[in-house]
Each structure stands twice: as structure tokens, then as C-alpha cells.
N, C-alpha and C positions, 0 to 999 in steps of 0.2 A: 910720637904717634906711630912711626914706622916700627919701633921696637915692640909695641903692643900688637900690631898686626902680625909681626914675625912670630911672637910667642903663641898667638892664637892659631896661626897656620901650623906651627910645629905641633901643637896639641892635637889638632885635627888629623894631621898626617900620622902621628903616633897611634891615635885611636883607630884610624882606618887600617893601619898595618896589623894591630892587635886583632881587630875584628876579622880581617881577611885571614889571618893565621888561624884563628879559632874556627872559621868556616871550613877552611881546607882540612884542618884536623878532624872535624866532625864528618866531613865527606869521606875521608880516608877510613874512618871507623864504620862507615856504612850508615851512619845515623841520618844523613840528609840525602842519601842516594834514593832515587825512586825505586821501589821494589818491583820486581818482575813477578807476575803470577806464576805459581807452580803449575806446570803443564805436563801432560802425558806426551811422551815422544811419539811423533807421527808414525815411526816405523813399528812401534808396539801396536798402535791402533790398526795398522795395515795387517799385521800378523793375526790379530784377533778377528779382523774382518774376514780373513781367509777360511775360517772354520765353518762358515755358513753363508746364507744370503742375507745381506743387510737390507732391512726395510726402511729404517730411519736411523740417522746418527745425529745426536744433539749434544750440546755442551751444557754442563751444569756447573755453576760456580758457588763456592762456599767461602765466606770471608770471616775471619776471626783474628783478633789481636793484630790488626793491621796487615794480615797476609791473606792472599786470595789463592784458592786452589781451584783449578779448572779440570773437572772430570769429563771424560767422554762417555756418553751413554749410547749403546747400540741396541736397537730392537732388531732381533734376528729370527730367522726361520732356518732350522737345521734339518727339516724334513722328517720330524717325528710326529707322534700322535698326542703327546702330552708334555707339559712343562717338565715333569720329573724326568722323562726320557730325554728331552732337549738338554737339560742340565747335565745328565750323564754323558751325552755325546760331546757337548762343548768341553766339559771337564777333561774327558779322555783325549780329545784332539789337542787341547792346549798343553796337557801333560806331555804328549808326544812331541810338541814343539819346544819343550824345555821349561815350561812354567812349573813352579814347585808349589807344594801345599803350604798353606798358612794354618795356624792353629785355630782360626775362627771360620773354618769351612769355606775358605776362598783360596785363590791362587795368587802368586806373586812372581815377579821377574826382576832381575837386576841387569838384564841384558842391555836395556836402553835407559838405565837409571832405575830407581826403585819404584816399581808400579805394582799396585794391588788390583785384583779383579774380584768383584762380587757378582752374584747372580740373583735374579729376582723374577718372579712370575708377574703377569699383568694384573694379578689380584691386588697387588700393592701400589697400583698407579696413583691413588689419591694422595699417598705420602710424597709424591714427586712434585707437589706444588704446581707451578706454572707449566711444567713439562708434561703433566698428566694428560691434558687435552690433546696436544699434538701427537703424543705417543698413542693414545687411544684412537684418534682419527686415522693415523697411519696403519695401525693394526687392523682396524675394521675395514679400511679401504683395500687392504692388500690380501687378507687371508680369511677364509671361512674357519680356519683352525686357530682362532683367537687364543684358546687355552694351551696351544702347543708352542706359542712364541716365548722367547726368552729375552729378558733385559740383562745386558752385560754392562757393568759400570767399571770403567778403568779409572783408577785414582792415582795421581802421583803422590809419592811419599817422600818426605825429606830425609 
């Protein structure tokens, strides 16, 4: 009877060792490691904030294929009279700070990791989903020059 218990225990121990080895191997490959969301470096956000007056800063998340990207969206006033002029001002100021042009009419920086910036007017707020209303409310509460405000979207790139 004791030899049966010994064989049974030896089988359980072997199974546990194999299972533990497999788990450790998968963890080393990153398969079982919890993923960290892709985020914008706070220093990059501070630099972009320096080019104008921030009315509201919100975070927007996108999830696909098990990865999450957290964008920083800034609603800003740069003291202009139109979105078109605001975009030119922000673009120029960021270029002076070392941001470089991307092929798709946006800017990027590798200074704090790879970050891309895109610009938008408040005309496209409805495409912002749940962020649309807080952005609209902040813009209306802060400025009579609604049409001169600019949305700046900072996105981390892998």
C-alpha cells in the first residue's frame, strides 16, 4: 500500500515540476506577463503644454489585439483668432522645440520615446466619443473664441 502512495506522490511531484517549468518558461517569453499600457511620457506632455494655455487635458484609450494605448488630448488656446492660425502657431512652436514632421501632416518626437502629435479643430468633436461632451463643455465655459481652440492628440508609438 505504501508503494502505491509513493508512486502516486512521485507522479504528482513530476507533474508539478513540469507545470511550474512551463509556467516559468511562458512568463520569460512575456506570454503570461501582464501588459503595461503604452503611455505618453509625461515630460513630452509638459513640453507640449508649454506652447499655449491648456483648457483641459484628458486621456483617451484605444485597445486592440490585447494592447492598450493611452493618448493625451489637450484642448488649448494659443491666442489666435482661428483654428487654422492656432495650428500654424502650435506647429511652429513645436518645431522650434525639436519636434519633426511626419508624412501625414503631424509631428513626432523620439526625445522621450516615440510620440506622434496630431491636430484637430473642435468641428470634429463628435468623433471623440465619450470625450466629446467634456471637451465641448470646457471649450464653451472657457472661451468665446470656440473656433480658435485647438485639440492636440499625443499618441505613444511602439
